BALOBA-1460 file (C-alpha; in Angstrom, 3 decimals):
// residues 304
<rec num="1" residu="x" x="-18.088" y="22.221" z="52.211"/>
<rec num="2" residu="x" x="-19.788" y="23.517" z="49.162"/>
<rec num="3" residu="x" x="-21.443" y="20.896" z="47.078"/>
<rec num="4" residu="x" x="-21.534" y="21.418" z="43.036"/>
<rec num="5" residu="x" x="-25.293" y="21.515" z="41.632"/>
<rec num="6" residu="x" x="-23.830" y="19.135" z="38.707"/>
<rec num="7" residu="x" x="-22.744" y="15.605" z="38.850"/>
<rec num="8" residu="x" x="-19.148" y="14.589" z="39.919"/>
<rec num="9" residu="x" x="-18.309" y="18.553" z="39.813"/>
<rec num="10" residu="x" x="-18.455" y="18.999" z="36.055"/>
<rec num="11" residu="x" x="-19.641" y="22.605" z="34.634"/>
<rec num="12" residu="x" x="-22.672" y="22.291" z="32.425"/>
<rec num="13" residu="x" x="-21.853" y="23.046" z="28.739"/>
<rec num="14" residu="x" x="-22.635" y="26.108" z="27.925"/>
<rec num="15" residu="x" x="-24.731" y="27.228" z="24.371"/>
<rec num="16" residu="x" x="-21.345" y="28.487" z="22.876"/>
<rec num="17" residu="x" x="-19.962" y="25.432" z="23.641"/>
<rec num="18" residu="x" x="-22.998" y="23.315" z="21.924"/>
<rec num="19" residu="x" x="-23.298" y="24.916" z="18.883"/>
<rec num="20" residu="x" x="-19.051" y="24.800" z="18.407"/>
<rec num="21" residu="x" x="-19.967" y="20.933" z="18.951"/>
<rec num="22" residu="x" x="-23.051" y="20.647" z="16.672"/>
<rec num="23" residu="x" x="-20.626" y="22.534" z="13.803"/>
<rec num="24" residu="x" x="-18.013" y="20.098" z="14.614"/>
<rec num="25" residu="x" x="-19.902" y="16.967" z="14.030"/>
<rec num="26" residu="x" x="-21.461" y="18.680" z="10.760"/>
<rec num="27" residu="x" x="-18.213" y="19.137" z="9.482"/>
<rec num="28" residu="x" x="-17.070" y="16.003" z="9.641"/>
<rec num="29" residu="x" x="-20.382" y="14.664" z="8.255"/>
<rec num="30" residu="x" x="-19.885" y="16.652" z="5.319"/>
<rec num="31" residu="x" x="-15.908" y="15.298" z="5.047"/>
<rec num="32" residu="x" x="-17.268" y="11.624" z="5.398"/>
<rec num="33" residu="x" x="-19.605" y="12.233" z="2.480"/>
<rec num="34" residu="x" x="-17.388" y="13.854" z="0.809"/>
<rec num="35" residu="x" x="-15.032" y="11.255" z="1.416"/>
<rec num="36" residu="x" x="-17.118" y="8.085" z="1.022"/>
<rec num="37" residu="x" x="-19.468" y="9.261" z="-2.096"/>
<rec num="38" residu="x" x="-16.414" y="8.805" z="-4.885"/>
<rec num="39" residu="x" x="-15.466" y="5.098" z="-4.041"/>
<rec num="40" residu="x" x="-19.345" y="4.063" z="-3.254"/>
<rec num="41" residu="x" x="-20.358" y="5.604" z="-6.296"/>
<rec num="42" residu="x" x="-17.597" y="3.345" z="-8.093"/>
<rec num="43" residu="x" x="-18.867" y="0.524" z="-6.360"/>
<rec num="44" residu="x" x="-22.831" y="1.346" z="-7.494"/>
<rec num="45" residu="x" x="-21.438" y="1.420" z="-11.178"/>
<rec num="46" residu="x" x="-19.319" y="-1.548" z="-10.980"/>
<rec num="47" residu="x" x="-22.342" y="-3.452" z="-10.036"/>
<rec num="48" residu="x" x="-24.713" y="-1.517" z="-12.330"/>
<rec num="49" residu="x" x="-25.866" y="-2.767" z="-15.900"/>
<rec num="50" residu="x" x="-24.385" y="-2.032" z="-18.688"/>
<rec num="51" residu="x" x="-27.113" y="-0.662" z="-20.392"/>
<rec num="52" residu="x" x="-28.346" y="1.021" z="-17.744"/>
<rec num="53" residu="x" x="-24.716" y="2.859" z="-16.534"/>
<rec num="54" residu="x" x="-24.597" y="4.201" z="-20.266"/>
<rec num="55" residu="x" x="-27.619" y="6.451" z="-19.548"/>
<rec num="56" residu="x" x="-25.674" y="8.263" z="-16.537"/>
<rec num="57" residu="x" x="-27.439" y="9.719" z="-13.130"/>
<rec num="58" residu="x" x="-25.964" y="6.146" z="-10.914"/>
<rec num="59" residu="x" x="-25.332" y="7.594" z="-7.267"/>
<rec num="60" residu="x" x="-24.204" y="4.875" z="-4.783"/>
<rec num="61" residu="x" x="-26.450" y="2.412" z="-5.401"/>
<rec num="62" residu="x" x="-27.034" y="0.480" z="-8.481"/>
<rec num="63" residu="x" x="-30.549" y="1.172" z="-10.181"/>
<rec num="64" residu="x" x="-30.271" y="-2.731" z="-12.312"/>
<rec num="65" residu="x" x="-27.992" y="-4.998" z="-10.252"/>
<rec num="66" residu="x" x="-25.851" y="-7.333" z="-12.071"/>
<rec num="67" residu="x" x="-22.685" y="-9.365" z="-11.797"/>
<rec num="68" residu="x" x="-22.003" y="-9.784" z="-15.451"/>
<rec num="69" residu="x" x="-19.172" y="-6.812" z="-14.789"/>
<rec num="70" residu="x" x="-17.302" y="-8.744" z="-12.902"/>
<rec num="71" residu="x" x="-18.283" y="-12.225" z="-14.845"/>
<rec num="72" residu="x" x="-16.516" y="-10.841" z="-17.877"/>
<rec num="73" residu="x" x="-13.207" y="-9.961" z="-16.011"/>
<rec num="74" residu="x" x="-12.862" y="-12.913" z="-14.044"/>
<rec num="75" residu="x" x="-13.845" y="-14.877" z="-17.245"/>
<rec num="76" residu="x" x="-10.293" y="-14.777" z="-18.759"/>
<rec num="77" residu="x" x="-8.414" y="-17.546" z="-17.749"/>
<rec num="78" residu="x" x="-5.210" y="-15.507" z="-16.806"/>
<rec num="79" residu="x" x="-6.572" y="-13.584" z="-14.415"/>
<rec num="80" residu="x" x="-7.006" y="-15.946" z="-11.410"/>
<rec num="81" residu="x" x="-2.966" y="-16.677" z="-12.255"/>
<rec num="82" residu="x" x="-2.114" y="-13.287" z="-12.296"/>
<rec num="83" residu="x" x="-3.880" y="-12.586" z="-8.526"/>
<rec num="84" residu="x" x="-1.768" y="-15.557" z="-7.381"/>
<rec num="85" residu="x" x="1.418" y="-13.626" z="-8.866"/>
<rec num="86" residu="x" x="0.057" y="-10.235" z="-7.441"/>
<rec num="87" residu="x" x="-0.301" y="-11.741" z="-4.098"/>
<rec num="88" residu="x" x="2.753" y="-13.151" z="-4.192"/>
<rec num="89" residu="x" x="4.862" y="-10.080" z="-5.264"/>
<rec num="90" residu="x" x="3.595" y="-8.099" z="-2.163"/>
<rec num="91" residu="x" x="3.552" y="-10.531" z="0.609"/>
<rec num="92" residu="x" x="7.241" y="-11.497" z="-0.167"/>
<rec num="93" residu="x" x="8.703" y="-8.084" z="-1.232"/>
<rec num="94" residu="x" x="7.112" y="-6.283" z="1.792"/>
<rec num="95" residu="x" x="8.412" y="-8.665" z="3.470"/>
<rec num="96" residu="x" x="11.832" y="-8.980" z="2.414"/>
<rec num="97" residu="x" x="12.036" y="-5.381" z="1.476"/>
<rec num="98" residu="x" x="10.997" y="-4.385" z="5.273"/>
<rec num="99" residu="x" x="13.461" y="-6.431" z="6.606"/>
<rec num="100" residu="x" x="16.369" y="-5.086" z="4.387"/>
<rec num="101" residu="x" x="15.930" y="-1.784" z="5.318"/>
<rec num="102" residu="x" x="15.174" y="-2.084" z="8.632"/>
<rec num="103" residu="x" x="18.624" y="-3.972" z="8.680"/>
<rec num="104" residu="x" x="20.618" y="-1.039" z="7.291"/>
<rec num="105" residu="x" x="18.603" y="1.862" z="9.194"/>
<rec num="106" residu="x" x="20.006" y="-0.133" z="12.358"/>
<rec num="107" residu="x" x="22.961" y="0.080" z="11.225"/>
<rec num="108" residu="x" x="22.906" y="3.909" z="10.577"/>
<rec num="109" residu="x" x="21.443" y="4.381" z="13.457"/>
<rec num="110" residu="x" x="24.669" y="2.850" z="15.348"/>
<rec num="111" residu="x" x="27.197" y="6.007" z="16.463"/>
<rec num="112" residu="x" x="29.890" y="3.527" z="16.460"/>
<rec num="113" residu="x" x="29.633" y="3.034" z="13.043"/>
<rec num="114" residu="x" x="32.484" y="4.787" z="11.496"/>
<rec num="115" residu="x" x="31.144" y="4.986" z="7.675"/>
<rec num="116" residu="x" x="27.729" y="5.990" z="9.002"/>
<rec num="117" residu="x" x="27.483" y="9.786" z="7.497"/>
<rec num="118" residu="x" x="29.277" y="8.603" z="4.662"/>
<rec num="119" residu="x" x="27.042" y="6.052" z="3.731"/>
<rec num="120" residu="x" x="23.762" y="8.112" z="4.375"/>
<rec num="121" residu="x" x="25.037" y="10.772" z="2.327"/>
<rec num="122" residu="x" x="25.950" y="8.356" z="-0.967"/>
<rec num="123" residu="x" x="22.475" y="6.779" z="-0.151"/>
<rec num="124" residu="x" x="20.671" y="10.218" z="-0.314"/>
<rec num="125" residu="x" x="22.267" y="11.005" z="-3.493"/>
<rec num="126" residu="x" x="20.529" y="7.873" z="-5.305"/>
<rec num="127" residu="x" x="17.380" y="9.509" z="-4.077"/>
<rec num="128" residu="x" x="18.091" y="12.874" z="-6.648"/>
<rec num="129" residu="x" x="20.294" y="10.977" z="-9.120"/>
<rec num="130" residu="x" x="19.477" y="7.570" z="-11.173"/>
<rec num="131" residu="x" x="20.986" y="5.659" z="-14.356"/>
<rec num="132" residu="x" x="17.576" y="6.255" z="-15.832"/>
<rec num="133" residu="x" x="15.128" y="3.606" z="-17.395"/>
<rec num="134" residu="x" x="17.085" y="2.854" z="-20.387"/>
<rec num="135" residu="x" x="20.649" y="1.988" z="-18.137"/>
<rec num="136" residu="x" x="18.204" y="-0.102" z="-15.253"/>
<rec num="137" residu="x" x="16.830" y="-2.336" z="-18.660"/>
<rec num="138" residu="x" x="20.623" y="-3.262" z="-19.553"/>
<rec num="139" residu="x" x="21.372" y="-3.830" z="-15.877"/>
<rec num="140" residu="x" x="18.100" y="-6.374" z="-15.348"/>
<rec num="141" residu="x" x="18.903" y="-8.220" z="-18.673"/>
<rec num="142" residu="x" x="22.913" y="-8.497" z="-17.991"/>
<rec num="143" residu="x" x="21.479" y="-9.817" z="-14.703"/>
<rec num="144" residu="x" x="19.981" y="-12.407" z="-16.677"/>
<rec num="145" residu="x" x="16.450" y="-11.533" z="-14.469"/>
<rec num="146" residu="x" x="14.199" y="-11.025" z="-17.401"/>
<rec num="147" residu="x" x="11.458" y="-13.458" z="-17.716"/>
<rec num="148" residu="x" x="11.962" y="-14.237" z="-13.384"/>
<rec num="149" residu="x" x="10.149" y="-13.561" z="-10.460"/>
<rec num="150" residu="x" x="13.100" y="-12.335" z="-8.503"/>
<rec num="151" residu="x" x="13.028" y="-8.911" z="-11.081"/>
<rec num="152" residu="x" x="9.698" y="-7.894" z="-9.022"/>
<rec num="153" residu="x" x="11.850" y="-8.417" z="-5.434"/>
<rec num="154" residu="x" x="15.347" y="-7.804" z="-6.133"/>
<rec num="155" residu="x" x="15.046" y="-4.230" z="-7.757"/>
<rec num="156" residu="x" x="13.192" y="-2.932" z="-5.269"/>
<rec num="157" residu="x" x="14.522" y="-4.584" z="-1.578"/>
<rec num="158" residu="x" x="16.305" y="-1.374" z="-0.482"/>
<rec num="159" residu="x" x="14.229" y="1.625" z="-0.771"/>
<rec num="160" residu="x" x="16.535" y="4.924" z="0.438"/>
<rec num="161" residu="x" x="13.312" y="6.344" z="1.504"/>
<rec num="162" residu="x" x="12.166" y="3.538" z="4.055"/>
<rec num="163" residu="x" x="15.508" y="3.139" z="5.020"/>
<rec num="164" residu="x" x="16.202" y="6.952" z="6.666"/>
<rec num="165" residu="x" x="12.242" y="6.880" z="8.037"/>
<rec num="166" residu="x" x="13.024" y="3.572" z="9.763"/>
<rec num="167" residu="x" x="16.826" y="5.230" z="11.354"/>
<rec num="168" residu="x" x="14.809" y="8.562" z="12.185"/>
<rec num="169" residu="x" x="12.358" y="6.277" z="14.303"/>
<rec num="170" residu="x" x="15.011" y="4.201" z="15.500"/>
<rec num="171" residu="x" x="16.902" y="7.234" z="16.574"/>
<rec num="172" residu="x" x="14.376" y="8.722" z="18.882"/>
<rec num="173" residu="x" x="14.589" y="5.096" z="20.746"/>
<rec num="174" residu="x" x="16.186" y="5.178" z="24.248"/>
<rec num="175" residu="x" x="19.967" y="3.888" z="23.694"/>
<rec num="176" residu="x" x="19.921" y="2.779" z="27.060"/>
<rec num="177" residu="x" x="17.737" y="-0.068" z="25.751"/>
<rec num="178" residu="x" x="20.956" y="-1.572" z="23.726"/>
<rec num="179" residu="x" x="23.177" y="-1.162" z="26.362"/>
<rec num="180" residu="x" x="20.862" y="-3.151" z="29.040"/>
<rec num="181" residu="x" x="21.024" y="-5.484" z="26.364"/>
<rec num="182" residu="x" x="24.449" y="-5.392" z="25.413"/>
<rec num="183" residu="x" x="24.972" y="-6.114" z="29.451"/>
<rec num="184" residu="x" x="22.747" y="-9.160" z="29.278"/>
<rec num="185" residu="x" x="25.182" y="-10.515" z="26.492"/>
<rec num="186" residu="x" x="22.781" y="-9.832" z="23.498"/>
<rec num="187" residu="x" x="25.186" y="-9.838" z="20.201"/>
<rec num="188" residu="x" x="24.115" y="-6.541" z="17.179"/>
<rec num="189" residu="x" x="21.783" y="-9.339" z="15.381"/>
<rec num="190" residu="x" x="19.762" y="-10.283" z="18.936"/>
<rec num="191" residu="x" x="19.855" y="-6.460" z="19.840"/>
<rec num="192" residu="x" x="18.150" y="-5.910" z="16.099"/>
<rec num="193" residu="x" x="15.391" y="-8.528" z="16.405"/>
<rec num="194" residu="x" x="14.497" y="-8.884" z="19.885"/>
<rec num="195" residu="x" x="14.609" y="-5.076" z="20.815"/>
<rec num="196" residu="x" x="14.375" y="-2.772" z="18.119"/>
<rec num="197" residu="x" x="12.210" y="-3.965" z="15.906"/>
<rec num="198" residu="x" x="9.473" y="-4.875" z="18.419"/>
<rec num="199" residu="x" x="9.679" y="-0.920" z="19.054"/>
<rec num="200" residu="x" x="9.597" y="0.135" z="15.442"/>
<rec num="201" residu="x" x="6.478" y="-1.346" z="14.688"/>
<rec num="202" residu="x" x="4.575" y="2.027" z="14.281"/>
<rec num="203" residu="x" x="7.318" y="2.978" z="11.415"/>
<rec num="204" residu="x" x="7.163" y="-0.424" z="9.662"/>
<rec num="205" residu="x" x="3.505" y="-0.573" z="9.418"/>
<rec num="206" residu="x" x="3.561" y="2.855" z="7.901"/>
<rec num="207" residu="x" x="6.640" y="1.383" z="5.572"/>
<rec num="208" residu="x" x="4.675" y="-1.467" z="4.928"/>
<rec num="209" residu="x" x="1.464" y="0.112" z="3.966"/>
<rec num="210" residu="x" x="3.379" y="2.100" z="1.121"/>
<rec num="211" residu="x" x="5.478" y="-0.818" z="-0.005"/>
<rec num="212" residu="x" x="2.172" y="-3.055" z="-0.301"/>
<rec num="213" residu="x" x="0.356" y="-0.739" z="-2.786"/>
<rec num="214" residu="x" x="3.441" y="-0.004" z="-4.573"/>
<rec num="215" residu="x" x="3.792" y="-3.908" z="-5.144"/>
<rec num="216" residu="x" x="0.343" y="-4.442" z="-5.871"/>
<rec num="217" residu="x" x="-0.724" y="-1.630" z="-8.082"/>
<rec num="218" residu="x" x="2.649" y="-2.318" z="-10.273"/>
<rec num="219" residu="x" x="2.243" y="-3.433" z="-13.630"/>
<rec num="220" residu="x" x="5.068" y="-1.441" z="-15.794"/>
<rec num="221" residu="x" x="7.905" y="-3.987" z="-14.442"/>
<rec num="222" residu="x" x="5.676" y="-6.485" z="-15.614"/>
<rec num="223" residu="x" x="5.132" y="-4.872" z="-19.280"/>
<rec num="224" residu="x" x="8.986" y="-4.598" z="-19.728"/>
<rec num="225" residu="x" x="10.539" y="-7.613" z="-18.169"/>
<rec num="226" residu="x" x="7.795" y="-10.228" z="-18.082"/>
<rec num="227" residu="x" x="5.425" y="-9.278" z="-20.778"/>
<rec num="228" residu="x" x="6.194" y="-12.148" z="-23.244"/>
<rec num="229" residu="x" x="5.733" y="-14.611" z="-20.070"/>
<rec num="230" residu="x" x="1.949" y="-14.954" z="-18.928"/>
<rec num="231" residu="x" x="2.844" y="-17.410" z="-16.148"/>
<rec num="232" residu="x" x="4.431" y="-14.328" z="-14.767"/>
<rec num="233" residu="x" x="1.815" y="-11.311" z="-15.725"/>
<rec num="234" residu="x" x="0.330" y="-9.679" z="-12.985"/>
<rec num="235" residu="x" x="-2.938" y="-8.620" z="-12.005"/>
<rec num="236" residu="x" x="-2.841" y="-5.039" z="-12.511"/>
<rec num="237" residu="x" x="-1.222" y="-5.926" z="-16.351"/>
<rec num="238" residu="x" x="-3.880" y="-8.047" z="-17.455"/>
<rec num="239" residu="x" x="-6.379" y="-5.565" z="-16.153"/>
<rec num="240" residu="x" x="-4.502" y="-3.086" z="-17.780"/>
<rec num="241" residu="x" x="-5.085" y="-4.756" z="-21.347"/>
<rec num="242" residu="x" x="-8.706" y="-5.591" z="-20.685"/>
<rec num="243" residu="x" x="-8.897" y="-1.848" z="-19.836"/>
<rec num="244" residu="x" x="-7.202" y="-0.880" z="-23.046"/>
<rec num="245" residu="x" x="-9.239" y="-3.428" z="-25.182"/>
<rec num="246" residu="x" x="-12.382" y="-1.563" z="-24.000"/>
<rec num="247" residu="x" x="-10.812" y="1.873" z="-24.732"/>
<rec num="248" residu="x" x="-9.967" y="0.903" z="-28.267"/>
<rec num="249" residu="x" x="-12.435" y="-1.749" z="-29.355"/>
<rec num="250" residu="x" x="-9.794" y="-3.600" z="-29.775"/>
<rec num="251" residu="x" x="-8.620" y="-7.113" z="-28.944"/>
<rec num="252" residu="x" x="-5.365" y="-6.470" z="-26.581"/>
<rec num="253" residu="x" x="-4.653" y="-10.788" z="-26.384"/>
<rec num="254" residu="x" x="-5.998" y="-11.923" z="-29.478"/>
<rec num="255" residu="x" x="-8.749" y="-13.953" z="-27.910"/>
<rec num="256" residu="x" x="-11.919" y="-14.181" z="-29.282"/>
<rec num="257" residu="x" x="-13.752" y="-14.670" z="-25.868"/>
<rec num="258" residu="x" x="-12.839" y="-11.423" z="-25.079"/>
<rec num="259" residu="x" x="-13.866" y="-9.724" z="-27.806"/>
<rec num="260" residu="x" x="-17.089" y="-11.613" z="-27.651"/>
<rec num="261" residu="x" x="-17.611" y="-10.904" z="-23.454"/>
<rec num="262" residu="x" x="-16.610" y="-6.879" z="-24.153"/>
<rec num="263" residu="x" x="-19.744" y="-6.811" z="-26.101"/>
<rec num="264" residu="x" x="-21.885" y="-7.108" z="-23.252"/>
<rec num="265" residu="x" x="-20.508" y="-4.651" z="-21.149"/>
<rec num="266" residu="x" x="-19.700" y="-0.963" z="-21.349"/>
<rec num="267" residu="x" x="-16.149" y="0.928" z="-20.667"/>
<rec num="268" residu="x" x="-17.337" y="2.585" z="-17.982"/>
<rec num="269" residu="x" x="-19.030" y="-0.213" z="-16.012"/>
<rec num="270" residu="x" x="-15.535" y="-2.520" z="-17.142"/>
<rec num="271" residu="x" x="-13.443" y="0.580" z="-15.399"/>
<rec num="272" residu="x" x="-15.006" y="0.730" z="-12.568"/>
<rec num="273" residu="x" x="-15.137" y="-2.959" z="-12.026"/>
<rec num="274" residu="x" x="-11.436" y="-3.029" z="-12.741"/>
<rec num="275" residu="x" x="-10.812" y="-0.263" z="-10.018"/>
<rec num="276" residu="x" x="-12.988" y="-2.216" z="-7.574"/>
<rec num="277" residu="x" x="-10.829" y="-5.030" z="-8.132"/>
<rec num="278" residu="x" x="-7.713" y="-3.550" z="-7.680"/>
<rec num="279" residu="x" x="-8.442" y="-1.535" z="-4.828"/>
<rec num="280" residu="x" x="-10.506" y="-3.652" z="-2.230"/>
<rec num="281" residu="x" x="-7.585" y="-6.792" z="-1.679"/>
<rec num="282" residu="x" x="-5.128" y="-3.951" z="-0.591"/>
<rec num="283" residu="x" x="-8.005" y="-1.980" z="1.490"/>
<rec num="284" residu="x" x="-8.245" y="-4.947" z="3.716"/>
<rec num="285" residu="x" x="-4.830" y="-4.687" z="4.407"/>
<rec num="286" residu="x" x="-5.484" y="-1.081" z="6.721"/>
<rec num="287" residu="x" x="-7.578" y="-2.769" z="9.522"/>
<rec num="288" residu="x" x="-4.811" y="-4.888" z="10.682"/>
<rec num="289" residu="x" x="-1.992" y="-2.833" z="10.300"/>
<rec num="290" residu="x" x="-4.125" y="0.376" z="12.055"/>
<rec num="291" residu="x" x="-3.930" y="-0.381" z="15.461"/>
<rec num="292" residu="x" x="0.095" y="-0.309" z="15.159"/>
<rec num="293" residu="x" x="0.132" y="3.443" z="14.466"/>
<rec num="294" residu="x" x="0.284" y="4.751" z="17.999"/>
<rec num="295" residu="x" x="2.832" y="6.996" z="19.427"/>
<rec num="296" residu="x" x="4.437" y="6.613" z="22.336"/>
<rec num="297" residu="x" x="5.723" y="2.423" z="22.281"/>
<rec num="298" residu="x" x="8.805" y="2.975" z="24.643"/>
<rec num="299" residu="x" x="6.915" y="5.665" z="27.042"/>
<rec num="300" residu="x" x="7.662" y="4.124" z="30.580"/>
<rec num="301" residu="x" x="10.418" y="1.474" z="28.936"/>
<rec num="302" residu="x" x="13.089" y="3.585" z="30.834"/>
<rec num="303" residu="x" x="12.890" y="5.620" z="34.033"/>
<rec num="304" residu="x" x="15.308" y="8.199" z="34.645"/>
């Protein structure tokens, strides 16, 4: 019996393999630097003194650390309540939209549903043709959704793109799972809730990220439907008004406090601080959903 000169019989990497590995590491490090530098630069400017920021040259570390930029933003009384409204619409909108889209997707995936092809084509048309902004505004007004929190949730609760995405994932699941559940006496809703949804965690996590980001970043619906109601104003809308005031030099909300606070900071610093305030909360969602981005959730569930 011959024995390998290397431990466990593995061949020692050649010089060319090592060069390739080193090149891959260098390329990945460069990609990380290119990806992280803009974020770190925005973070540094947001924590840097405004008087020093106007000089330029701030990289990834603030030269004169200060919290004045964030204090200026959160000094307005509308920000905490607007933050709560944004969190509420993001959480409720994401959960309800996922539930509604997944239910429709499950129905469309059922081969015994007679109108599945007709309904799929009908929904697909709505992705390319819409009534436009004015008819949509009239519809919201006639449904008496103006100046209500429901206007943030109801119009976008069913999204055709996510319906098709979830349906495609369900189509890839073994149909034998549903047949086995039927033999055990499970009805359609039980199959959907206890069999289909647990297996759809990867696609639901993907859809949840898109929906949550869209809900969190939305401000135009606030401007259209709840702009006159400060109790339903969102964080993005309030920050947009602050940003507008720094760019125009005018008081966006007719507040003497805002005009006085804006004299202490520069527009560049405020923009960077606003960017961090809007980015960090939704960025914290990713680690909790990352583990669901795994393929092969049903591998081995059905044995042939």
